Structure formats: structure tokens, C-alpha cells
C-alpha positions as CSV (number, residue, x, y, z in Angstrom):
1,M,88.9,110.1,-8.0
2,V,91.7,109.5,-10.6
3,V,93.6,112.6,-11.7
4,L,95.6,112.1,-14.8
5,A,97.3,115.5,-14.8
6,A,97.2,118.8,-13.1
7,S,98.1,121.7,-15.4
8,I,98.2,125.5,-15.6
9,L,97.3,127.2,-18.9
10,T,96.8,130.7,-20.1
11,K,93.3,131.7,-21.4
12,Q,94.8,131.7,-24.9
13,G,95.6,128.0,-24.5
14,K,99.4,128.2,-23.8
15,L,100.7,125.5,-21.6
16,L,102.8,126.8,-18.7
17,L,103.1,123.8,-16.3
18,S,101.8,120.3,-16.2
19,R,102.3,117.4,-13.7
20,Q,101.3,113.9,-14.7
21,Y,100.2,111.3,-12.1
22,R,99.7,108.4,-14.5
23,E,102.2,107.1,-17.1
24,M,101.4,108.5,-20.5
25,P,103.5,109.8,-23.4
26,R,104.3,113.4,-23.7
27,L,102.4,113.7,-27.0
28,R,99.3,112.3,-25.4
29,I,99.1,114.9,-22.6
30,E,100.1,117.7,-24.9
31,G,97.3,116.6,-27.2
32,L,94.7,116.5,-24.4
33,L,95.7,120.0,-23.2
34,A,95.7,121.4,-26.7
35,T,92.1,120.3,-27.1
36,F,91.0,122.0,-23.9
37,P,90.9,125.7,-25.2
38,K,89.0,124.6,-28.3
39,L,86.4,122.9,-26.2
40,I,85.9,126.0,-24.0
41,H,85.6,128.4,-27.0
42,G,83.4,126.0,-29.0
43,S,81.1,124.9,-26.2
44,S,77.9,126.7,-25.2
45,S,78.5,125.7,-21.6
46,A,81.2,128.3,-21.1
47,L,81.7,129.7,-17.6
48,P,78.5,131.5,-16.6
49,L,78.7,134.7,-14.6
50,G,79.3,134.3,-10.9
51,R,80.6,130.7,-11.1
52,Q,84.2,129.9,-10.0
53,H,84.6,126.5,-11.5
54,T,83.1,124.3,-14.2
55,F,84.0,121.2,-16.2
56,I,83.8,120.1,-19.8
57,E,84.1,116.6,-21.3
58,S,85.6,115.1,-24.4
59,D,85.3,111.6,-25.8
60,S,87.8,110.1,-23.4
61,V,88.5,112.5,-20.5
62,R,87.0,115.2,-18.3
63,Y,88.5,118.7,-17.8
64,V,87.8,120.3,-14.4
65,Y,89.0,123.8,-14.4
66,Q,88.9,127.1,-12.5
67,P,90.1,130.5,-13.6
68,V,92.8,132.2,-11.5
69,E,93.2,135.8,-12.8
70,D,94.4,135.4,-16.4
71,L,95.2,131.6,-16.1
72,Y,93.3,128.3,-15.9
73,V,94.1,125.6,-13.3
74,V,93.0,122.4,-15.0
75,L,92.6,118.9,-13.7
76,V,92.5,116.1,-16.4
77,T,90.5,113.2,-15.0
78,N,88.8,110.1,-16.4
79,K,85.1,110.4,-17.0
80,S,84.2,108.0,-14.1
81,S,86.0,110.2,-11.5
82,N,84.0,111.6,-8.6
83,I,83.3,115.2,-9.6
84,V,82.8,116.4,-6.0
85,E,86.2,115.2,-4.9
86,D,87.7,116.7,-8.1
87,L,86.2,120.1,-7.3
88,E,87.6,120.0,-3.8
89,T,91.0,119.1,-5.1
90,L,90.7,121.9,-7.7
91,R,90.0,124.5,-5.0
92,L,93.0,123.4,-3.0
93,L,95.3,123.6,-6.0
94,S,94.0,127.0,-6.9
95,K,94.8,128.3,-3.4
96,L,98.3,126.8,-3.6
97,V,98.9,128.5,-6.9
98,S,98.0,131.9,-5.3
99,E,100.2,131.2,-2.3
100,S,103.2,129.8,-4.2
101,C,103.5,132.9,-6.5
102,P,106.2,135.6,-5.7
103,P,105.6,138.1,-2.9
104,Y,104.2,140.7,-5.2
105,G,101.1,138.6,-5.5
106,M,100.5,138.6,-9.3
107,V,99.5,135.3,-10.7
108,D,100.6,135.5,-14.3
109,E,102.8,133.7,-16.8
110,E,106.1,135.0,-15.4
111,A,105.1,134.2,-11.8
112,V,104.3,130.6,-12.8
113,Y,107.7,130.2,-14.5
114,E,109.5,131.6,-11.4
115,S,107.6,129.3,-9.0
116,A,107.4,126.2,-11.2
117,F,109.3,123.8,-8.9
118,D,107.4,125.1,-5.8
119,L,104.1,124.5,-7.6
120,V,105.1,121.0,-8.7
121,F,106.2,120.1,-5.1
122,A,102.9,121.5,-3.7
123,F,100.8,119.5,-6.3
124,D,102.7,116.3,-5.3
125,E,101.7,116.8,-1.7
126,V,98.1,117.0,-2.6
127,I,97.9,114.2,-5.2
128,D,99.9,111.0,-4.9
129,W,101.4,108.9,-7.8
130,G,98.4,107.2,-9.2
131,G,96.1,110.1,-9.1
132,C,94.5,109.8,-5.7
133,R,94.1,112.8,-3.4
134,E,96.0,112.9,-0.1
135,N,94.0,114.0,3.0
136,V,95.9,117.3,3.6
137,D,95.1,120.9,3.9
138,I,96.9,124.2,3.2
139,P,98.8,124.4,6.6
140,Q,100.0,120.8,6.3
141,V,101.2,121.4,2.7
142,R,103.0,124.5,3.8
143,Q,104.7,122.6,6.7
144,F,105.7,119.7,4.3
145,L,107.3,122.2,1.9
146,E,109.3,123.9,4.6
147,M,111.1,120.5,5.2
148,Y,112.2,121.5,8.7
149,S,114.6,119.0,10.2
150,H,115.7,119.3,13.8
151,E,118.4,116.8,13.3
152,E,119.8,118.7,10.4
153,R,119.9,122.0,12.3
154,L,121.5,120.2,15.3
155,A,124.2,118.7,13.0
156,K,124.9,122.1,11.5
157,A,125.2,123.6,15.0
158,I,127.6,120.9,16.1
159,K,129.7,121.4,12.9
160,E,129.9,125.1,13.5
161,S,130.9,124.6,17.1
162,K,133.7,122.2,16.1
163,M,134.9,124.7,13.5
164,S,134.9,127.5,16.1
165,E,136.9,125.3,18.5
166,A,139.4,124.4,15.7
167,R,139.9,128.1,14.9
168,E,140.4,128.9,18.6
169,E,142.9,126.0,18.9
170,M,144.7,127.3,15.7
171,R,145.0,130.8,17.2
172,R,146.3,129.3,20.5
173,K,148.9,127.2,18.7
174,A,150.0,130.2,16.6
175,Q,150.4,132.3,19.8
176,M,152.4,129.5,21.4
177,I,154.7,129.2,18.4
178,D,155.3,133.0,18.4
179,R,156.2,132.9,22.1
180,Q,158.6,130.1,21.4
181,K,160.3,132.1,18.6
182,Q,160.6,135.1,20.8
183,D,162.2,133.0,23.6
184,M,164.5,131.4,21.1
185,A,165.6,134.8,19.8
186,K,166.9,135.7,23.3
187,I,169.4,132.7,23.3
188,P,172.9,133.6,22.0
189,P,173.8,132.1,18.6
190,E,176.6,130.0,20.1
191,M,174.3,128.4,22.6
192,R,171.7,127.7,19.9
193,R,174.5,126.1,17.8
194,L,175.5,123.8,20.7
195,M,171.9,122.9,21.4
196,G,171.4,121.9,17.8
197,L,169.0,124.6,17.0
198,E,171.1,126.0,14.1
199,G,172.8,124.4,11.2
200,G,172.0,120.6,11.1
201,A,168.7,119.9,12.7
202,V,168.7,117.5,15.6
203,S,165.5,116.4,17.3
204,S,165.3,116.7,21.1
205,A,164.4,113.0,21.4
206,S,167.9,112.0,20.1
207,M,169.5,113.9,23.0
208,M,167.5,112.3,25.8
209,P,169.2,109.8,28.1
210,S,167.9,106.4,28.9
211,I,165.3,106.1,31.6
212,S,167.3,104.0,34.1
213,S,168.6,104.4,37.6
214,G,172.3,104.6,36.4
215,A,171.7,107.0,33.6
216,Y,173.3,109.9,35.4
217,S,175.6,108.1,37.8
218,S,178.9,108.4,35.8
219,G,178.3,111.9,34.4
220,T,177.6,110.5,31.0
221,M,174.5,110.2,28.9
222,Q,174.0,106.4,29.0
223,G,172.9,105.0,25.7
224,V,174.4,108.0,23.9
225,G,178.0,108.0,25.1
226,P,180.2,110.3,27.1
227,M,180.7,113.9,26.0
228,T,184.4,114.6,25.2
229,A,185.7,118.1,24.3
230,T,189.0,118.4,22.5
231,A,190.7,121.8,22.2
232,A,191.6,122.8,18.7
233,S,194.0,125.5,19.9
234,T,195.4,126.6,23.2
235,T,194.6,130.2,22.6
236,A,191.2,129.8,20.9
237,P,188.2,130.3,23.0
238,S,185.8,127.4,23.7
239,M,183.7,128.4,20.7
240,S,186.2,126.8,18.4
241,S,186.3,123.5,20.2
242,S,184.6,120.4,18.8
243,L,182.0,118.5,20.6
244,T,181.7,114.8,20.0
245,L,178.8,112.7,21.1
246,G,179.0,109.0,20.7
247,A,182.7,108.4,21.6
248,A,183.8,104.9,22.6
249,A,182.1,103.8,25.8
250,P,183.9,101.6,28.4
251,G,184.3,98.1,27.2
252,G,184.8,99.1,23.5
253,A,181.1,99.5,22.8
254,S,180.2,102.5,20.8
255,A,176.9,104.3,20.6
256,P,175.4,105.8,17.5
257,G,177.5,108.7,16.4
258,V,176.1,112.2,16.7
259,A,178.8,114.8,16.1
260,A,179.1,118.6,15.9
261,S,181.7,119.8,13.4
262,T,184.1,122.7,14.1
263,G,182.7,124.6,11.1
264,G,179.8,125.8,13.3
265,R,177.2,123.9,11.2
266,G,175.7,122.4,14.3
267,L,175.0,118.7,15.2
268,A,174.6,116.0,12.5
269,L,172.6,112.8,12.9
270,G,174.4,109.5,12.7
271,K,173.1,106.2,11.5
272,A,169.7,105.1,12.5
273,R,169.2,102.8,15.5
274,T,169.4,99.1,14.4
275,A,167.1,96.3,15.4
276,A,169.8,95.0,17.8
277,A,170.0,98.3,19.6
278,A,166.2,98.4,19.9
279,D,166.2,94.9,21.4
280,D,168.9,96.0,23.9
281,W,166.7,99.0,24.9
282,L,163.8,96.6,25.5
283,E,166.0,94.3,27.6
284,R,167.1,97.2,29.8
285,M,163.4,98.2,30.4
286,R,162.5,94.6,31.3
287,A,165.5,94.5,33.7
288,E,164.1,97.6,35.4
289,G,160.7,95.9,36.0
290,E,158.8,97.4,33.1
291,V,156.2,95.2,31.4
292,V,156.9,95.3,27.7
293,E,154.9,93.4,25.1
294,V,156.1,93.6,21.5
295,E,153.4,92.9,18.9
296,T,154.8,91.0,15.9
297,P,153.2,91.3,12.4
298,A,151.9,87.8,12.7
299,A,150.2,88.8,16.0
300,K,148.7,91.8,14.3
301,R,147.3,89.7,11.6
302,A,145.8,87.3,14.2
303,T,144.2,90.2,16.0
304,T,142.6,91.5,12.8
305,T,141.3,88.0,12.0
306,E,140.0,87.5,15.5
307,T,138.3,90.9,15.5
308,T,136.6,90.1,12.2
309,A,135.5,86.7,13.6
310,L,133.9,88.4,16.6
311,R,131.6,90.6,14.6
312,P,128.0,89.6,14.5
313,A,126.8,87.4,11.7
314,T,124.4,90.2,10.6
315,T,127.3,92.2,9.1
316,A,127.8,89.6,6.4
317,P,126.4,90.6,3.1
318,A,123.0,89.1,2.4
319,S,122.8,86.7,-0.5
320,V,120.8,87.7,-3.6
321,P,117.4,85.9,-3.5
322,T,116.7,83.6,-6.4
323,S,113.0,82.8,-5.7
324,P,110.2,84.8,-7.3
325,V,109.4,86.5,-4.0
326,H,111.7,86.7,-1.0
327,F,110.7,87.9,2.5
328,L,113.1,88.9,5.3
329,L,111.9,89.4,8.8
330,D,114.8,91.3,10.4
331,E,114.7,92.0,14.2
332,R,117.3,93.6,16.4
333,I,117.4,93.7,20.2
334,N,119.0,96.4,22.4
335,A,119.1,95.5,26.1
336,R,120.8,96.9,29.3
337,V,120.3,94.5,32.2
338,G,121.5,95.0,35.8
339,R,124.0,92.6,37.3
340,D,121.7,92.0,40.3
341,G,118.6,91.4,38.1
342,G,116.1,93.8,36.6
343,V,116.0,95.3,33.1
344,E,117.0,98.9,32.8
345,Q,116.3,99.1,29.1
346,L,114.9,96.7,26.5
347,E,114.1,97.7,23.0
348,I,113.2,95.3,20.1
349,K,112.9,96.7,16.6
350,G,111.9,94.8,13.5
351,E,110.9,95.1,9.9
352,L,109.3,93.0,7.2
353,L,111.2,93.4,3.9
354,M,110.2,92.0,0.5
355,Q,111.9,91.6,-2.9
356,I,110.0,90.5,-6.0
357,Q,111.9,89.1,-9.0
358,D,108.9,87.9,-11.0
359,P,107.1,90.7,-12.8
360,N,103.9,88.7,-12.9
361,L,103.6,88.8,-9.1
362,T,103.9,92.5,-8.5
363,R,100.1,92.8,-8.0
364,C,99.3,90.5,-5.1
365,I,98.0,90.2,-1.6
366,I,100.4,88.8,1.1
367,H,98.7,86.8,3.8
368,L,100.4,86.4,7.2
369,Q,99.8,83.7,9.7
370,P,97.6,84.8,12.6
371,I,99.3,87.1,15.1
372,S,98.8,86.5,18.8
373,E,96.9,89.0,20.9
374,A,99.9,89.2,23.3
375,V,102.2,90.3,20.4
376,L,99.6,92.9,19.2
377,R,99.4,94.3,22.7
378,A,103.1,94.4,23.4
379,F,104.4,95.6,20.1
380,Q,103.7,98.9,18.2
381,M,103.2,98.0,14.5
382,R,103.3,100.5,11.7
383,I,102.6,99.8,8.0
384,H,103.8,101.6,4.9
385,P,101.5,104.5,3.9
386,T,100.6,102.9,0.6
387,I,99.4,99.7,2.3
388,D,95.7,99.1,2.9
389,K,95.4,99.6,6.7
390,T,91.8,98.3,6.9
391,L,92.8,95.0,5.2
392,W,95.8,94.7,7.6
393,Q,93.7,95.3,10.7
394,Q,90.9,92.8,9.6
395,S,92.9,89.9,8.2
396,N,96.6,90.5,8.8
397,A,97.1,90.8,5.0
398,I,99.2,93.2,3.0
399,A,98.1,94.8,-0.2
400,L,98.3,98.3,-1.8
401,K,95.4,100.7,-1.3
402,N,95.0,100.9,-5.1
403,R,94.8,97.4,-6.3
404,E,95.7,98.6,-9.8
405,R,99.1,99.6,-8.7
406,A,102.0,97.1,-8.5
407,F,104.9,96.5,-6.1
408,P,108.3,97.3,-7.5
409,T,110.2,94.4,-9.1
410,G,113.9,93.8,-9.4
411,A,114.9,96.4,-6.9
412,A,118.4,96.3,-5.5
413,T,117.2,97.0,-2.0
414,P,114.3,95.3,-0.3
415,L,111.0,97.1,0.1
416,G,109.9,97.7,3.7
417,L,106.3,96.7,4.4
418,V,105.8,96.6,8.2
419,K,107.8,97.9,11.1
420,W,107.4,97.0,14.8
421,R,108.9,98.2,18.0
422,L,108.8,97.2,21.7
423,Q,110.1,99.1,24.7
424,S,109.7,97.3,28.0
425,T,111.4,96.4,31.3
426,D,109.9,92.9,31.5
427,E,112.7,90.4,32.2
428,S,110.6,87.6,30.7
429,M,111.1,89.1,27.2
430,L,114.9,88.6,27.3
431,P,116.0,85.7,25.1
432,L,119.2,85.1,27.2
433,I,119.8,85.8,30.9
434,I,123.4,86.1,32.1
435,N,124.4,86.1,35.8
436,C,128.0,87.0,37.0
437,W,129.2,86.2,40.5
438,P,132.7,87.5,41.3
439,S,134.3,86.6,44.7
440,A,137.7,87.8,45.9
441,T,140.0,86.2,48.4
442,A,143.3,87.4,49.8
443,N,145.4,86.6,46.7
444,D,143.0,85.9,43.8
445,T,139.5,86.4,42.4
446,T,137.1,83.7,41.2
447,V,134.4,84.5,38.7
448,N,131.4,82.3,38.0
449,I,129.2,83.1,35.1
450,E,126.0,81.2,34.1
451,Y,123.5,81.6,31.3
452,E,119.8,80.7,31.0
453,A,117.8,80.6,27.8
454,P,114.2,80.5,29.2
455,T,112.0,81.3,26.2
456,P,114.0,82.4,23.2
457,P,112.1,82.4,19.9
458,A,114.6,79.8,18.5
459,A,118.0,78.3,19.2
460,L,120.7,80.9,19.7
461,R,123.8,80.7,17.5
462,D,127.3,82.2,17.6
463,V,126.9,83.4,21.2
464,V,129.8,85.4,22.5
465,V,130.1,86.8,26.1
466,C,132.9,89.3,26.5
467,V,134.1,89.7,30.1
468,P,136.5,92.6,30.7
469,V,139.5,91.8,32.9
470,P,142.3,94.1,34.2
471,R,145.4,94.4,32.1
472,A,148.2,92.2,33.4
473,P,151.3,90.3,32.1
474,S,150.6,87.1,30.1
475,S,151.9,85.1,33.1
476,M,148.8,86.3,35.1
477,A,146.2,85.3,32.5
478,P,142.9,83.9,33.8
479,Q,142.9,80.2,34.7
480,I,139.8,78.4,33.4
481,G,138.3,76.0,35.9
482,H,135.1,74.9,34.2
483,C,133.7,75.9,30.8
484,D,130.6,74.9,28.8
485,G,131.7,75.8,25.3
486,Q,135.0,77.6,24.6
487,A,136.9,80.3,26.5
488,E,139.7,82.4,25.1
489,Y,141.8,85.2,26.7
490,D,142.5,88.2,24.6
491,A,145.5,90.1,26.2
492,R,145.2,93.1,23.9
493,R,141.7,94.2,24.7
494,P,142.0,92.8,27.5
495,C,139.0,90.5,28.0
496,L,137.9,86.8,28.3
497,L,135.7,85.6,25.4
498,W,133.2,82.9,26.2
499,K,132.0,81.4,23.0
500,L,129.0,79.1,22.6
501,A,128.2,77.8,19.1
502,H,124.6,76.7,20.0
503,I,122.1,77.3,22.8
504,E,118.8,75.4,22.8
505,P,115.7,76.9,24.4
506,G,115.4,76.1,28.1
507,S,119.1,75.1,28.4
508,N,121.7,76.6,30.8
509,G,125.5,76.5,31.2
510,S,128.3,78.0,33.2
511,L,131.9,79.3,33.1
512,E,134.3,79.5,36.0
513,F,137.7,81.2,35.9
514,T,140.3,82.5,38.4
515,L,142.3,85.7,38.2
516,P,145.6,85.5,40.1
517,L,145.1,89.0,41.6
518,V,142.4,90.8,43.6
519,V,140.0,92.6,41.4
520,E,137.1,95.0,42.3
521,P,133.8,93.7,41.0
522,D,133.1,96.9,39.1
523,H,136.2,96.2,36.9
524,L,134.5,93.0,35.5
525,F,131.5,94.9,34.1
526,P,129.9,95.6,31.7
527,L,129.6,92.2,30.0
528,E,129.0,92.5,26.3
529,V,126.8,89.7,24.7
530,S,126.1,89.0,21.0
531,F,124.1,86.2,19.3
532,V,121.9,85.5,16.4
533,A,118.7,83.4,16.0
534,S,116.6,82.2,13.0
535,A,113.3,83.4,14.4
536,T,111.9,86.7,15.7
537,C,110.4,87.6,19.0
538,T,107.1,88.5,17.3
539,R,107.1,85.1,15.5
540,L,105.6,86.7,12.4
541,A,105.4,84.3,9.4
542,I,104.2,84.5,5.8
543,D,101.3,82.2,5.1
544,R,100.7,82.5,1.3
545,I,100.7,84.9,-1.6
546,E,97.5,85.7,-3.5
547,P,98.2,87.0,-7.0
548,L,95.8,89.5,-8.6
549,G,94.8,90.2,-12.2
550,H,95.3,87.8,-15.1
551,V,97.9,85.8,-13.2
552,A,95.5,84.7,-10.4
553,A,95.7,80.9,-9.9
554,A,94.3,78.3,-7.6
555,E,97.7,77.5,-6.1
556,S,99.8,80.0,-4.1
557,P,103.0,81.0,-5.9
558,A,106.3,79.8,-4.4
559,F,108.2,82.2,-2.1
560,T,111.0,82.1,0.4
561,A,111.0,83.7,3.9
562,E,114.0,84.3,6.2
563,S,113.7,85.3,9.9
564,R,116.7,86.8,11.7
565,L,117.2,88.0,15.3
566,S,120.5,89.7,16.2
567,T,121.9,91.9,18.9
568,E,122.5,95.6,18.4
569,R,123.9,96.2,22.0
570,Y,123.3,93.7,24.8
571,Q,125.0,94.6,28.1
572,I,125.1,93.3,31.7
573,V,126.0,96.3,33.8
């Protein structure tokens, strides 16, 4: 069955709607549909009494049609198409036309115009691009057209909940501000002026004393300066006095000036705190026993560079393939392993992607190397709906159901052909096993970490094990005793990074470090692991490409294939 177009016409021959499923010029389809009413009126095989459908042929195509009230539903097919399947498709489309019309149930020209897009979408659910019928019925088409999405409704519910919470928070803040204004109105104006709430605005942070044991010992605000009141007149009340903050401190040192003028305009800010004053503040905090770490701009740049370097290699942009055909076997692993052994969660997801640059190879069969029975039993494999499932099951080959169709060429994004997935708790499926043994003494904690790579698909690269450690001063950084590879301490996260550039299958290694304080074992977990490999756990591989059509040749065309295994989230908990 090959349907060229599905159309709706009036009995006078006026075209209302047409949907093409093969590439053809507009003039061509208009000419074919303009010929249809002439063939009906001029043919002696017009619709007999009691029949609900019939067909008529021209020199090049066949018209399969059925009247629906005052309209015709017409399928334009080639003459070699299966008439039985065409009639079944015609009946299904006629029912969809009746159901897609407006609620008043009249199938006429106005109803078709009003429901044009719904009819086109319904036709597309029945007939795919290429003219082949999909195995669907009326309830399935109705369900597809509803486009119900549980995730979309859940996202909308979450969004509405957040908006409701934001409105409630806004009302609460507004009520709090109103209460503050009411409380402020009860304070006398003179008191508000002294508090800096009238005239020049002064933030409350500038009036706060230093956090030190001697801040209040001398009756002054240390770091701001003593408060000195000078009478302007012996008979004037205290309201006319001036209040000066920032007078000379003992020893000749003066604090930043914050003064209230006698004109009643409130407090005025002085000069901003200088870098020397800020350093003096930090020195006082260190003298009181506080741990203060100042991050310089150079350290910030180093942190940014280091964070970028720790990202998995999979985040780097893929290079544009230059070969005629390029394949990518991309696999990601998500694992959660217990510290005492046992796998809590193991999920491996993969996909076979293809990019074709040569237009002559768009019609082809892709042959894969034999897949082991163990992989077929362990992994759930799904192929694209347009791929021939029978050919895949029989010979592990990939081709379109309709051999006349072609794969897309020159696409910016690769085309997904096969997807696979594994969910298991089998520890033998792990490409890398990490064991962590912390042991605490009276004054310190020693941590031993070892790795084993029993059966990875290939050598592991760019392996990074992140061990969380308690935050402590730099003088109490972990002391490395033994390390296979490289170990770095990141005081900002804080964690210890164990980096291994290369791990061969069957190898092992260890790391030993000591923390100069007693640490609970739970504070050293979870361990985060990341790595990449140049082979997948399924070990799928492309064998050859068999071109179809006029480009078929004895030799297989050249192609490139890339396999990649990376971690999505790999934890030791």
C-alpha cells in the first residue's frame, strides 16, 4: 500500500483539504484532484446504489473514494497498491472525518475548514511519511491527538504552587513592613533623629560595635570611637546639642567619621572603610581565635580553572565528523555502591548515533558485529520505529522498513538508531570498584582507599575520586602517606581529589592519607567517582555498510566509529 495523498472534496469537485505523503509539486496534486470529478461523472462505473465506497483509475494513479454526506474522502494511490488495505484505510479516515467535525455533527464545507488542522493531524497518525499505513485504530488516534503529558501537568502544578508560595510570602512581607511602620510612628521625632531614621540615612550596620571581648569595656563603641556630647548653649535643652561619632580615640587614632549636625538633619556617613581598616578588622578576628580565609582574585581564577578541569570529558563539544558516515556509541553509567560492598543501584544507558555526510550512502544497510547472548539477556534494546525490526532480530542489521526511503544527510545532530538500558545489582557489572577503610585513633584519622578494575570494557581514563573531608584550617590539611597517581587537597570544597590518568583492566592501586583530627566515618562519605573509557559495556561494534540502489559496490564504504563510556553519577555511600 502506497498512498500518495489523502484529500477531501465536495461533490462538485472543489478541493477542501489535501495531505501529501510523497514529495510532489503542488501543480501535480492539484491536477490529479481536478481530474477526479471528471472521471466520476464521465465513467459508467459510478457509485451503484447501496455501496459505500468504490474506486476509479486513470492512466497513472488510482482514486479510492467514499462519500461522507455531501463530500468525498479520496485516497490517491499508485495502481500497484493493495486495494484491500486502501479500503480499510479509507474507512478509518472517513470515521475520523466524522469525529473531528464540530460538535453539531454536520460534515460540510464549513466544518472541514474549521477542523482542518485536526483532520491533518488525524490523517498523519494513520498514514506515515512515505504512504504506508500505521497499525492504529480510532481509540489510539484519539489518545494520540489528546497529547496528554503527565510530566507537563506536574510541572504546571509545581509552578502554580511556587507562585502561590511567592504571593503568600509577598503578603507576609507587606504585613511585616506595615507593622514596622506603625511601630516607627510611635517613636518621637527627636529619638528617630538621633537613631538616624530621619534626615541623612544611616544603615544599622555602621552603628554596630566590633565583635570582641573589649568592645564594651570602656563605655565606647570600639572601632567607631567614643561618643562625645558638646553643649551648644547652657540654657538650651539636650535637643540642640551635637552628637559626634568618630572623635579621636586614645593614642591619636581616629575612626571613620560619622557626625550628626545641629541642624537636625540626622547622621551623615563619612568616608568608606579603606583596605587598611579592613585588614585591621581581620587581624582582630584572628587574634580572637576566629578562622579567617581571604580568597584573592588569583585564587578565584584558580578555583574556576580547577572546577572546569574536574568536569567529565564528555562535556567537551564533539568534533564534527569528516568521514562519509560516522557512528557514535555513547554509554553512560549511574551507580550507587555501598561502602561495605553490594550494589544499591546500577543503571547503564546507551545509544547508537549516526551522521551521514555523503548523499550517495543515505540508502544503506548497517551490519553490526555479532552480539553475545549474555548482552542480549542483560540489556533491554529498543530500535527506532522506522527501522526494520525483523532484520534486526535475525541478523543484527539496521535498515529502514521501506528500502526506498533514505536516512537524513548533513544533519546538525546525529540520528538515534538503537537504545539500550540495563538495571541490575550485580557487582560484577561494575567497571571500577572502590574500597574505603577509615580508622580513627586518639588524635588523628587514617584513611586507606584502594581501587580494583576487574573487567572494564577498556582502559579507564581521567579517573577522579573525590573524598569529602571536614572543613579545617590549612594547617590541618590531610597528610599524604602513599599515593598511586596524584592527590590534591581542595580547601574550598573541602575534599581530597585522587586523580589517576590511566587504569588498565585487571589493575589495582591505593591511596593513604592522615587527617590530624578525629573524624566520624560518615563524614568521609559519599565518595564521588568519575571516569571515561573508549569502549562500551555492551561492546557493540559496526562491521560494515552495505549501500543500496545504484551506488551498490563490492567493497564496503569507509566509515568511522567512536565508542564512549562515561559516568553520570558514580557514588560510594
